[in-house]
N, C-alpha and C positions, 0 to 999 in steps of 0.2 A: 428276388435276390438279384444283384447286379449281374449282367451278362457280359462275358468277355468277348470283345470284337474279334472277328476273323483277321488273322495276320498272315499275309502271303509270304512265302519264302523268298529270300534273296536269290539272285541268279546263281551265286556261288554255292547255295545250299539246296538247289533244286533236286539234285541226284540224291542227296541225303534225305530230303523231304519225301521223295518218291519211295525210297526204301522204308522210311518210317511209316508211310501210308500203307504200304503192302504188309508191313509187320502188324499194324493195327487191324487191318482186314483179317489177317490170319488169326490174331488173338480173339477177335469177335466170332470168327467162323469155326475154329477148331473145337471148342467145347461140345457143340451139338454133334459133330461127326465122330466124336469119341464117347458119346453119352450112351445111356441105356437104349436109345433109339437108333444107334448107329447102323445096325444091319438093315432095318427097314429103310432108313434114309439112303444108305449106299445102294440098296436094291432099286429104289425109285430113281436115284440118279443114274445108275447103270442103264436102266430101261430108257430113260430120257436120252442118254447119250447114244444108245443103239438106234433109237428112232431118229435122232438128228443125223446120224451117219447114214441111215437108210434114205433120209430125205436128200442128202447130198448125192448119194449114189443114183437116185432116181432123177435128180437134176441133170447129172451127167448123161443118163440114158435119154432124157428128153432132148438134149442137144443133138444126139445121134438120130433120134426119130424125126426131129424137125429137118435135119439135113436130108433124110430119106424122103420126106414129104416134098420139099422144094426140088430135089433132084427128079422125083417122079413128075412133078408139074413141068419142069423144064423139058423132060424127055417125053411128055404126054403119055406116061405109063399109068393108065387107069387102075390096073390091078395092083401095081406097086403102091399107088396112092391110097387105095382102099385098105390094103393090108397095113400100111403104116398108120392110118387113122385108127384101125381097130386096136393095134398095139398101144397107140397113144391113149385111147379110151380106157383100156384095161389098166394101164399104168397110172392114169389119172385117178381112177377109183381107189387104187392102193395108196396113192399119194394123199388123197383126202383123208383116208382112215388114219394114216400116219400123222398127219397134221392135227387131227382131232385129239388123238390120244397123247400126242406130244404135249399139247396144251393142257389136257386134263391131268396128266401125271405131274406136269410142272406145277400146276396150281395145287395139287394135293401135297407135293413136297413143300411148297411155300407155306401153306397153312400149318402143316405139322412142325416145320422149323420155327415159324413165327410163334406158335403156341408154346413150344419149349422155351424159346428165348424170353417170351413174355412172362411165363411162370418163374423163370430164373431171376429176371430183373425185378419183378414184383417182390419175390422172396427176399432178395438182397436189400431192396429199398425199404421193406417193412420190418426186416429183422432188427431187433434191439433198438427200435424207434429211430432208425437211420433217417427216415423221411422227416422226422422232427429235428434231429440234430443237424441235418443238411442245411437248414435255413440259417444256422449260426456260423457255418463254415464259409470262409472266403475262397470258394472254389471256382467262381465264375460260371456255375452251372445254373442255367435258367430253365424254367418250365419242365420239370421232370415228367409231368403228365404227357407232354408232347414226345419226349424221348421214348417213353414206353409205348404209347398208343400209335404214333405215326412213324417215328424214325425206325423202330424195329421192323414195321411193315415195309417201309421203303428199302431198308438195308437188305432184307431177305429177297425182295423182288428184284432189286438192282443187281445184287451179287449173283443170283442165278441167271438172270437174263444176260448180263454182260459176260460172265465167264463162259456160259454155254454158247453165247453168240460169238465170242472170240474163238472158241474151239471149233465151232461149225465153220466159221469163215476160214480158219487155218486149214481144215480138211478140204474145204471147197477150193482154196487156193492151190493146194498141192494137186488135187484131182484135175482141175481145169488148166493148170499150168502145163501139164503134159499134153493135153489136147491142143492148146493154143500154140505150144512149141512145134508140134508136128504139123500144124496147118499153116504156120507163119512162113516157112521157107526162110530164105536169107535175102539180105539186101546189101548192096554195095554203098558204103558211105562216100558221098561225093568228096572230091579233093584229097581224101585219104587213101582211096582205093582198097579199103578193108571190107571183106565180106562179114556181115553181122548175122549169124544164125539166130533163128527164133526172134526176129526183130520186133514182132508184135508184143512179145513178153517184155522187152526192154521199154517199148513205148508205154505199155500199161504201168510198168514200174515207175518211170519218170512222171507220168501223169498223176499217179496216186501219191507219190512222195511230195510233189509240188502242192497238190491239193491238201494234204495233211498238214504241211508246214503253214500254209496260208490259213487254214481253219484254226490251227492252234494260236496263231497270231491274233486272229479276230476274236476268238472265243475265250481267251485266257482269263478275262475278268469274271466269267460265269461262276467259277467255284466260290469266289468271295461273295458275289451277289446272291447266289443260291443259299449260302450259309446265312447271310443277313436276312434274306426274305423269310426263311423258316423262323428265325428268331423274332422278327417284327410281327409276323402273323400270330405267333404264339403269345406274344406280349399283349397284342390287341384282343385276342380271344380271352385271355385270362382276365383282363380288365372288365370285359363284358360279364364274365361269370361272377366276378367279385361284386358287381352291381346287383346282379340277380340274387346273390346270397345275402346282401345287405340292403335289400330294396326298402324295407321299412325305415331303417335309420336314415337313409338318404332322403326319403320322402318327407320324414318328419323335420329334417333340417333344411329342406328345400335346396338340396345340393345339386339339382339337375344341371345348372349352368356350369358348375365346377366339373362335374362328371363329363359334360359335353366337351369342355376344353381338354380334359384328359384324354377322352376318346379321340378327339380331333388331332391332338399331338401324336398319339400312337398310330392312328391311321395315316397321318401325313407321312410318317416314316415308311409305312407299308407302300403307299402310293409312290413316294419318291424313289424307293428302291426298285419298285415294279417298273417305273419308267426307265431306269437304268438297265434293268433286265430286258425290257422291250427293245431298247436301242441296240444293245449288244446282240440279241437274238435276231433282230431285223438284219443287221449286217451279216450275221452268220447265215441266215436263210437266203439272203441275196446270193451269197457265194455258193452255198451247197446246192441250191436249186439250179443255178447256172452250171455248176460242175456236173450235176446229174444229167441235165439235158444235153450238154455237150458230149457226155459219155455215151449217149444213145447213138449219135451220128458219127462220132469220132472214129470208131473202129471200121465203119464202112468206108470212110474217106481214106483211111490208111491202107485197107485191104483191097479197095476198088481197082488199083492198077493191075494187080495180079489176076483179078476176075476178068477185066477187059482184055488182058493179054492171053486169056484162055488157060492160065495155070490153075485157076480155081473154078469148079462148077458152082452154080447158084446155091446148091445145098451147102457146099463147103464154105461159101462166103457167109451164109447165114449162121452156120455153126461157128465160124471164126468170130463173127460179131457177138454171138451169145457167149462164147468162151471168153472173149475179151471183156465183156461186161461182167462175167462172174469173177475173173481174175482181178480186174480193176475194182470191182465192188468189194472183194475180199481184202485187197490191199487198202481200200479206203474205209475199212471198218471204223477206224478212229474218227473219221469225219462224221459218219452217220451216228456214231455213239457219243459224240462229244458232249452234248447237253446232258445225257444220262451219266456220263463219267463225272461231270461237274457236280451233279446232284449226289452221286455216290460218294464223292470226296467229302461234300458238306455233311451228308448224313453220317458217314463213318467218323468224321471229326466230332460231331455232336455226341454220338454214342460212346466214343472213346473217352471224351471229356466227362460224360456222366458216369461211366464205369470207374474212372480214376477217382472222381469225387466221392462216390459211394465207398470205394475201397479205402480212401484216405480217412473218411469219417469213421468207418468201422475200425480201422487200425488205430486211430487216435483214441477212440473210446476204449479200445483194448489195452493199448500201451501207455496211455497217459491219463488213465482214470485215477486221479488222486483221492477221490472219495471212495473209500473202501466199503464194500457192501458184503455182509456176511449174515448167516442164519443165527438167530438168537438161540442160545441154549436154555434160557430161562423162560422163553415165551414172551418176553417184554420187548418193546420197541425202545432202542437206546441210540441216542445221538451223542457221540463223544468227540469233542474237539472239532465239531463241524464248522467250517468257515467257507461259505459260498461266495463266489465271485461272478462278475459279469463275463459273458463269453469272450469279448474282445478286450485285450489289455489287462485282464485279470484284476480289475478294480474290485476291492472288497465290498461285499453287499450286506451280509448278515452272518452272525455267529450264533451257534446254538449248542447247548449241552442239555440233554433231556432224557428222561426215562418215563415211559408210559406203561403201566402194568395192564395185563389183560382184564377187560371188563370196566376199565376206568373211562371216564368221560372228561375230555379236555377241550377248552375253548382258548384259541389264540387270537388276540386282538392286536391292534396297532395301526398307525397311519398308513395310508395308501403309498405303495412304492417302497415300503420298509423291508420287504423280503419275505413276508408271511407265506405267500403262495409259492415262492421259490423253495421254501423248506419242504412243502408237500411234493414239489416236483423232484426234489432230491430223494425223498423217501420213496417216491414212485419209480425212481431210477432213470428219469429222463433229463436230469440236470447234472452233468458230470463235472461242472466247472467249480473247482474248489479243492478242499482237502478235508480230511477227517474220517470218521468211521460211523457207519450206520449198521446196527444189528437189527435184522428184520424178523418179525414173528410169523410172517406169511408162510414160510416153508413148513412150519410145524402146525399151522392152523388148518383145520379140516376144509373150511370154505374159503381160505385165503383172505384177500382184502379187496376193497373196491374204493375208487376215488370218484367223487362227484364234483366236477368243475362248475364254475359259475355259469358257463354257457354249455349245456350238455350237447353231445353230438347225437343227432337223430338221423339215421340212414334213410335214404330215399327208398321207399317200398311200403309194405303194409304197416299199419299201426301196431300190429302184434309184434313185428320184427323190431320196431322202435322201442317197445316196452321191454322186450326180452333181451335186447342188446347188452353185452356182447355175446350172449349165448345165441343159438340159432332160434328161428321163429317158432319151431315146434318143441322147444326145450321144456315148456310149461303148458299144462292144459288150459284151454280157453277159460274155464271157470276160474282158475287162479288168476289169470291176467285181468279178467273182468272185475274180480273182487278187489284187486289192489288199485285199479283205476277208480272204482267207486270209493275206496277208502281215502284216496288223496283228493277227492272232490271232482273227479272227471267221469261221473256216471254217464253223462251224455255221450261219451265216446265208447262206452262198453260194447255197443252193438256195431261198431265200425272197425273191428279188429282186422277184417280182410280187406279194408279199403286201402288202396295205394295212393300215396301223395308225397309231396315234398314237405314233410311235417315240420321242419325247422322254419319254413315260411308260413305254414298254415296255422301253427300254434303261437300264442303269445309267449313272451319270455317267462311269465309265471307258470303257464301251462307246461312249457318245456321242462321247467324245474320240477314240477309235480310228477311228470313222467319219469324223471331221473330218480325221485324218491320212490316211485312205484317199482323201479328196477331193484333198488336196494331191498325193498320188502319182499320181492320175489327171490332174489339171490341169497338173502340172509347171510351176508359176509360176517366173518368173525371180527374183522377190522374195517371200519368205515371212516373214510376221510372226506370231509365236506368243505370245499373251498368256495365260500360265499354261495352255497348251493341253494339258498332260499332268498337271496337278495332281491329277486324280482317279484316276490310274493308280498302281499300285505301282511301286517303284523299278526292278524288273526289266523291267516292261513299258515304262516310260518310257525306259529305256536302249535297249531294242530298237526303239522307235518312232523315237528320234533317230538310231539307227544306220541305220534304213531311209532316213530323209531324207538323211543324208549319203552313203549308198551309191547310192541311186537318183536323187538330184537333186544330182549333184556340182557343177553350175554354178549352183545356186540360192543366192542370198544369204539367209542366215538371220539374223533379228533376233528374239531371244527375250526374254521377261520371265519370270522364275522365281525360286524361292527355294532349291531343292535344290542343294547343293554339287556333286552328281554331274553337273549339267548343264554345268559348266565344261569337262568333258572333250570336249564336242562343239562348243565355241566357241573360236575363236582369240583373241578379244578380249573383255574384260569391263569393264563400267562399273557404277557404282552411283549411286543417288540419295540424297544426304545433305541433311539439313535444316541450314540456316545459323542464325545467331543470331536471325533474324526469323521462323523457322519455315517458310521457303520452301525447297522442294526444289531441289537443284542437281546436275546430272549431272557426275560426276567419275570418273576412272580408279581402278581398284582397285589 
């Protein structure tokens, strides 16, 4: 489906865009922290916060120990030096343990949060065929698979790392600010004659603010480029998957050159956007690397006059340098996290767009479903005043008034594109476009109904799972599965039930349709709808399969769509779709 390009906010709307972004983050975050897992999640988060605070406390302690070490070296105090080293070693062991469990608990919280979000998003995507209806909606939502598989992972990881990183840096700033203020002393500003207390704090503030402003100016395009890169990568990957799934069709038509051109065009967008990312990140790394290196020597240059004047001992000079580095680093958190912030913004935008698209499709299906669906009171299938349209524009496609009694066999024919399959989609509940009423017998039927499409879906996994689908692989005994495979002419596969493969690529079209008929024989539905379900089989095989259905499922109602005249022998009733003068299909008796 078409993808909507990233649109950067105007300068006048940046504050509003920032508020909207934080609102989106909160909407994506809040459900998990108020869910059934909230206490476990809050407990893990509290433990991680405590460990982060402990790490900051130990960083502060380290600066004091380093001051003691350098002061002992300056005073040639061997006992004081050894004692400081012992304290340092013990503190380092505790710091290592804190670092290990801070990472471990963080990863535990990540996977728990991601699992919950994935289950929720998958549920919303699958509920009421939203995944199917989404392709008809003009929502600009591309590659739902990437949103669920990759964007949720990135969102959880970035939300935790950035929020905890911001909190840790804020605590570190407050902690080291007091140390730096006490060690800085005051300086007299030339020409003004004003004493500036804690001058190192003000120097760190000016240094960090200037660096942040320059970083933002350089890295501003990263949000848009990151958004586009994720989209282009997903488009390219999806094209590759499409070729794999349709390998035989492409090979038979020798479409390799056309596929190569398509791949080339998509990958060219990946490469072009990547070059833009490279250039922007190169400029950003030039600045941030220089900024970080200058930050190492800058505090020593600023504090050196007080050391040479004797106002600061060597240990205090080193402690001042470390405290300045911590304060400047905390103030420069935005600089260090800029690339991750851009990725976070892009990921949040993609997930928010996907969430809104899913909600819009579900709301539209709920509020604007003009095709009324109800349970039949007499056990019959009834289409009353059914007028189906195309998804966009509401162009009329086909009209139908029909009643099918239980146990009846009906064949619907007609030219391709006349709307025959769309009638079955409406009966199945996946085509909401149109108006009219459908009374369904499925609610009253013991075994419900089953629809066999022209191209059956075969899940990747064991052959047993492919045959028993949509039931679980262990829903039927092996003997029953082998027997239906033998009945549909696939006895050679009866001993391969545990074999795992990509069966939609391994089996021919006719073999796949025979697997679908085997499913029907296993499930024994009361109502069976077949949409060109034997079109890939030869006439003899088709005749045998329909004979199996009539013999083994004598009480099942059959509604078939097909073209071959031979199918009429297996159906007691026959209808066709004819186009009227307006080009609209109408269901009529043959």
